[in-house]
VEXDREN-2710 file (C-alpha; in Angstrom, 1 decimal):
% VEXDREN-2710
k/r/px/py/pz
1/MET/2.4/22.4/22.6
2/GLY/-1.4/22.0/24.1
3/ASN/-3.9/20.2/23.0
4/PHE/-1.8/18.5/20.1
5/LYS/-2.5/15.1/18.9
6/ALA/-0.8/12.7/17.0
7/GLY/-0.9/8.7/16.2
8/PHE/-0.7/5.7/14.1
9/VAL/-4.1/4.7/12.0
10/ALA/-3.8/1.6/10.0
11/ILE/-5.7/1.2/7.0
12/VAL/-6.7/-2.3/6.3
13/GLY/-9.4/-4.5/4.1
14/ARG/-9.0/-6.8/1.8
15/PRO/-6.8/-6.8/-1.7
16/ASN/-7.7/-4.4/-4.2
17/THR/-10.1/-2.3/-1.8
18/GLY/-8.5/1.3/-2.4
19/LYS/-6.2/1.4/0.3
20/SER/-3.3/2.5/-1.2
21/SER/-5.2/5.1/-3.0
22/LEU/-6.8/6.6/-0.2
23/VAL/-3.2/6.8/1.9
24/ASN/-1.6/9.0/-1.1
25/ALA/-5.1/11.0/-1.2
26/LEU/-5.1/11.4/2.5
27/VAL/-1.3/12.4/2.3
28/GLY/-1.6/14.7/-0.8
29/SER/1.2/13.0/-2.6
30/LYS/2.2/9.9/-4.3
31/ILE/3.9/7.4/-1.6
32/VAL/2.6/4.4/-2.2
33/ILE/2.2/2.8/-5.2
34/THR/-1.2/1.6/-6.9
35/SER/-2.3/-0.8/-9.4
36/HIS/-6.1/-1.8/-10.6
37/HIS/-4.8/-5.4/-9.8
38/PRO/-5.1/-6.9/-6.1
39/ASN/-1.9/-7.8/-3.8
40/THR/0.2/-4.8/-4.8
41/THR/1.7/-3.4/-1.6
42/ARG/3.8/-5.8/0.2
43/ASN/5.1/-3.9/2.9
44/PRO/3.7/-1.4/5.4
45/ILE/4.2/2.1/4.3
46/ARG/3.6/4.9/6.8
47/GLY/2.2/8.6/5.3
48/ILE/2.8/11.3/7.4
49/ILE/0.3/14.2/7.3
50/ASN/1.2/17.1/9.8
51/ARG/-1.3/20.2/10.4
52/ASP/-0.9/22.7/12.6
53/ASN/-2.8/20.8/15.7
54/TYR/-2.3/17.1/14.6
55/GLN/0.2/14.5/13.2
56/VAL/-1.3/11.5/11.7
57/ILE/0.6/8.5/10.7
58/VAL/-1.2/6.2/8.6
59/VAL/-0.3/3.0/7.7
60/ASP/-0.8/1.5/4.1
61/THR/-0.8/-2.5/4.8
62/PRO/-1.1/-5.2/2.1
63/GLY/-4.7/-7.0/1.5
64/MET/-5.4/-9.6/4.2
65/HIS/-6.0/-12.7/2.1
66/LYS/-6.1/-16.6/2.1
67/PRO/-2.0/-17.2/2.1
68/LYS/-0.9/-20.1/-0.3
69/THR/2.9/-19.2/0.1
70/ALA/5.4/-18.1/2.6
71/LEU/5.1/-14.7/1.3
72/GLY/1.4/-14.8/1.3
73/ASN/2.0/-15.9/5.4
74/ARG/4.6/-13.1/6.0
75/LEU/2.2/-10.4/3.9
76/ASN/-0.8/-11.4/6.6
77/SER/1.6/-11.3/9.8
78/MET/2.3/-7.9/8.6
79/VAL/-1.0/-6.6/8.7
80/ASN/-1.7/-8.3/11.8
81/GLU/1.5/-6.4/13.9
82/ASN/0.4/-3.3/12.5
83/ILE/-3.2/-3.5/13.6
84/ASP/-1.7/-4.1/17.1
85/SER/0.6/-1.2/17.4
86/THR/-1.8/1.2/16.1
87/ASP/-4.0/3.7/17.8
88/LEU/-6.9/3.6/15.1
89/VAL/-8.2/1.2/12.4
90/LEU/-9.7/2.0/9.6
91/LEU/-11.6/-0.7/7.3
92/CYS/-12.2/0.1/3.5
93/LEU/-15.2/-1.5/2.1
94/PRO/-15.7/-0.7/-1.3
95/ALA/-18.9/1.1/-2.7
96/ASP/-18.8/-1.4/-5.9
97/GLU/-18.4/-4.8/-4.4
98/GLU/-20.3/-7.1/-2.0
99/ILE/-18.9/-7.6/1.6
100/GLY/-18.2/-10.8/2.3
101/ALA/-16.5/-13.1/4.6
102/GLY/-13.5/-11.8/4.3
103/ASP/-14.4/-8.6/5.3
104/GLU/-15.8/-10.3/8.5
105/TYR/-12.7/-11.9/9.0
106/ILE/-10.6/-8.7/9.1
107/ALA/-13.1/-6.9/11.1
108/LYS/-12.8/-9.5/13.9
109/GLN/-8.9/-9.4/14.0
110/ILE/-9.5/-5.7/15.4
111/LYS/-10.1/-5.0/18.7
112/GLY/-13.2/-3.0/19.5
113/ASN/-11.2/0.5/20.8
114/GLN/-9.1/0.2/17.3
115/LEU/-12.0/-0.3/14.8
116/HIS/-13.2/3.5/14.8
117/PHE/-13.9/3.9/10.7
118/LEU/-15.7/1.7/8.4
119/VAL/-14.7/3.7/5.1
120/VAL/-16.9/3.1/2.0
121/THR/-14.1/3.4/-0.7
122/LYS/-14.7/4.0/-5.0
123/ILE/-17.9/6.0/-4.4
124/ASP/-17.1/7.3/-7.8
125/THR/-17.9/4.3/-9.2
126/VAL/-21.8/4.0/-8.0
127/SER/-24.5/5.8/-8.7
128/LYS/-26.1/7.5/-5.8
129/SER/-28.8/5.2/-5.3
130/GLN/-26.2/2.4/-5.4
131/LEU/-24.4/4.3/-2.9
132/ALA/-27.1/4.2/-0.4
133/LYS/-28.0/0.6/-0.7
134/LYS/-24.3/0.1/0.2
135/LEU/-24.3/2.1/3.4
136/THR/-27.2/0.6/4.8
137/GLN/-25.2/-2.8/3.8
138/VAL/-22.6/-1.5/6.0
139/ASN/-24.6/-0.2/8.9
140/ASN/-25.8/-3.7/8.8
141/PHE/-22.5/-5.5/8.6
142/ALA/-21.4/-3.0/12.0
143/ASN/-24.2/-3.7/13.9
144/LYS/-23.7/-7.5/13.0
145/LEU/-20.3/-7.7/14.3
146/ASN/-21.4/-5.1/17.4
147/LEU/-19.1/-2.5/15.5
148/ALA/-21.8/0.3/16.9
149/LYS/-18.7/2.7/17.6
150/ALA/-17.5/2.2/14.3
151/GLU/-18.0/5.7/12.3
152/ILE/-18.9/4.9/8.6
153/VAL/-17.5/7.2/6.1
154/PRO/-18.0/7.1/1.7
155/VAL/-15.1/8.7/0.1
156/SER/-13.4/9.0/-3.3
157/ALA/-9.6/9.2/-3.1
158/LYS/-10.1/9.5/-6.9
159/ASN/-12.2/12.9/-6.9
160/LEU/-10.8/13.5/-3.2
161/ASP/-14.5/13.5/-1.8
162/GLN/-14.8/13.5/2.0
163/THR/-10.7/12.9/2.4
164/ASP/-10.7/16.2/4.2
165/LEU/-13.8/15.2/6.3
166/LEU/-12.4/11.9/7.1
167/LEU/-8.8/13.4/7.9
168/ASP/-10.9/15.7/10.4
169/LEU/-12.7/12.9/12.0
170/ILE/-9.7/10.8/12.7
171/SER/-7.3/13.7/14.0
172/LYS/-10.0/14.3/16.4
173/ALA/-9.9/10.4/17.4
174/LEU/-6.4/10.5/18.1
175/PRO/-4.6/10.6/21.5
176/GLU/-2.9/14.1/23.2
177/SER/0.8/13.6/21.9
178/SER/3.6/15.5/20.6
179/ALA/4.7/15.1/16.9
180/LEU/6.4/11.2/16.6
181/TYR/7.8/12.0/13.3
182/PRO/9.8/15.2/12.1
183/THR/7.1/17.6/10.7
184/ASP/8.9/18.1/7.1
185/ILE/8.5/14.7/6.0
186/ASN/5.4/12.8/4.3
187/THR/6.6/9.4/4.6
188/ASP/8.9/7.4/6.5
189/GLN/9.4/4.9/3.4
190/ALA/13.3/4.6/2.5
191/GLN/14.2/5.9/-1.2
192/GLU/15.7/2.7/-2.2
193/LEU/12.2/0.8/-1.4
194/MET/10.2/3.6/-3.0
195/VAL/12.5/3.1/-6.0
196/ALA/12.1/-0.1/-6.3
197/ASP/8.5/-0.1/-5.8
198/LEU/8.0/1.8/-8.7
199/ILE/9.7/-0.4/-10.7
200/ARG/7.6/-3.0/-9.6
201/GLU/4.5/-1.0/-10.2
202/ALA/5.7/-1.0/-14.0
203/ALA/6.6/-4.3/-14.1
204/ILE/2.8/-5.0/-12.9
205/GLU/1.1/-2.9/-15.2
206/GLN/2.9/-4.3/-18.0
207/LEU/2.7/-7.8/-17.1
208/TYR/-0.1/-8.5/-14.5
209/GLU/-1.9/-10.8/-16.9
210/GLU/1.2/-12.9/-17.3
211/LEU/3.1/-12.5/-14.2
212/PRO/0.4/-11.6/-11.4
213/HIS/2.5/-12.1/-8.3
214/SER/6.1/-13.3/-9.8
215/VAL/7.9/-9.7/-9.5
216/MET/10.2/-8.7/-6.9
217/VAL/12.9/-5.8/-7.4
218/THR/15.5/-5.1/-5.4
219/ILE/18.4/-2.3/-6.0
220/GLU/21.9/-3.2/-6.4
221/GLU/23.3/0.4/-6.7
222/MET/21.9/3.7/-6.5
223/GLY/23.2/7.5/-6.4
224/GLU/23.8/10.5/-7.6
225/ARG/26.5/10.7/-10.7
226/LEU/29.6/13.3/-10.2
227/GLY/28.2/17.0/-10.9
228/GLY/24.7/16.0/-9.2
229/LYS/22.7/16.1/-12.5
230/ILE/22.2/12.4/-13.3
231/PHE/21.0/9.8/-10.3
232/ASP/21.9/6.3/-11.6
233/ILE/20.1/3.4/-10.6
234/THR/20.9/-0.9/-11.1
235/ALA/18.2/-2.8/-10.2
236/VAL/17.5/-6.6/-10.2
237/LEU/13.8/-7.6/-11.2
238/HIS/13.7/-11.3/-9.8
239/VAL/10.9/-13.9/-11.3
240/GLU/10.5/-17.3/-10.4
241/ARG/11.1/-19.5/-13.4
242/ASP/12.9/-19.5/-16.7
243/SER/10.1/-19.0/-18.9
244/GLN/9.0/-15.8/-16.9
245/LYS/12.3/-14.0/-17.4
246/GLY/11.8/-14.5/-21.3
247/ILE/8.1/-12.9/-20.9
248/ILE/10.0/-9.9/-18.8
249/ILE/12.4/-9.2/-21.7
250/GLY/10.2/-9.9/-24.6
251/PRO/11.0/-10.1/-28.1
252/GLN/14.3/-7.9/-28.8
253/GLY/13.9/-6.9/-25.2
254/VAL/10.9/-4.5/-26.0
255/LYS/8.9/-5.5/-22.9
256/LEU/12.1/-4.7/-20.5
257/LYS/12.6/-1.7/-22.4
258/GLU/8.9/-0.6/-21.8
259/ILE/9.3/-1.7/-18.1
260/GLY/12.4/0.4/-18.0
261/SER/10.6/3.7/-19.4
262/ARG/7.8/3.7/-17.6
263/ALA/9.8/3.0/-14.2
264/ARG/12.4/5.8/-15.0
265/LYS/9.5/8.4/-15.8
266/SER/7.7/7.7/-12.3
267/ILE/11.5/7.8/-10.4
268/GLU/12.5/11.3/-11.9
269/GLN/9.0/12.8/-11.0
270/PHE/9.6/11.3/-7.3
271/ILE/13.2/12.1/-7.2
272/GLY/13.1/15.1/-9.1
273/MET/16.0/14.6/-11.4
274/GLN/17.1/12.7/-14.5
275/VAL/17.6/9.2/-14.2
276/PHE/19.7/6.4/-15.6
277/LEU/18.1/3.4/-14.9
278/GLN/19.5/0.0/-15.8
279/ILE/17.4/-3.4/-15.1
280/HIS/18.7/-6.7/-15.1
281/VAL/16.3/-9.9/-14.8
282/LYS/17.5/-12.9/-12.6
283/VAL/15.7/-16.2/-11.9
284/SER/15.3/-16.5/-8.1
285/LYS/13.6/-20.2/-8.2
286/GLU/10.3/-20.0/-6.2
287/TRP/11.3/-17.0/-4.3
288/GLN/7.4/-16.2/-2.9
289/LYS/8.4/-20.0/-0.9
290/ASP/11.7/-20.0/0.4
291/PRO/11.8/-18.2/3.6
292/LYS/15.8/-17.9/3.2
293/LEU/15.3/-15.9/-0.1
294/LEU/12.6/-14.0/1.2
295/ALA/15.0/-12.9/4.1
296/ARG/17.6/-11.5/1.7
297/LEU/14.9/-9.8/-0.6
298/GLY/14.0/-7.8/2.7
299/PHE/11.3/-10.0/4.3
300/THR/13.2/-10.0/7.8
301/GLU/10.5/-11.2/10.1
302/VAL/10.3/-15.2/10.8
303/LEU/7.7/-16.6/8.6
304/SER/4.8/-18.6/9.9
305/ASP/4.3/-22.1/8.4
END
């Protein structure tokens, strides 16, 4: 297939800079959970965008931050691994936040030929005059760090403003290649991981103030019931302390029921059939700091100290 292009694009940035929302907007469907709260993404997730003359694989990465736990170290390692293995890198800089040392640190991790785009996200949250000032700041940031080749693109994932333009610019910057994934899928995310993430998303929205980063979900069993009309899921919601278990369950189990109801609706939309969901709550003490337990929960790479 002549002139066909394909390649990987890492979407990076500090926590809560609109990375996951941008991935969903570019792909055209929800493949990554989103939240107003930072550090929602915990695994690199690939969204696959197929067009007649190109295939773009966008990689949503966890927000880079100063780690305080083994989990934090692992998340940062994931970002660096994905930066090293992609053709292009796109750095998200939200329009409603000042550029800071964290943004500078991330930009310096990226090889000059990879960092192609400085994307100003969340432009729907600021006025036109504020956006103009922000674009000037981003241009100064690029000059300061010798990022002259990086193109500055303002977008709104919420309103889909300029997301098509960004995708077009990305596709033109990719190398010539045949398709790297089947052209009839939009993610390589395993169904089980997506289901676990949708349950975690529901828990985050219900309990973020009480349990910001202490929740992890694993799937015990999952599959269609005989007859193919109901999809059964048994999940475990892990917390770190006994007191957190009580918070998640709530008085007379009301909190856990709310989480289950919210998660079931999202999973039904994702799977396309009726879901019977059972969630058990388990105390896995200090799971964020325990490399062995992190490995059992799916973080299989060696953790840095």
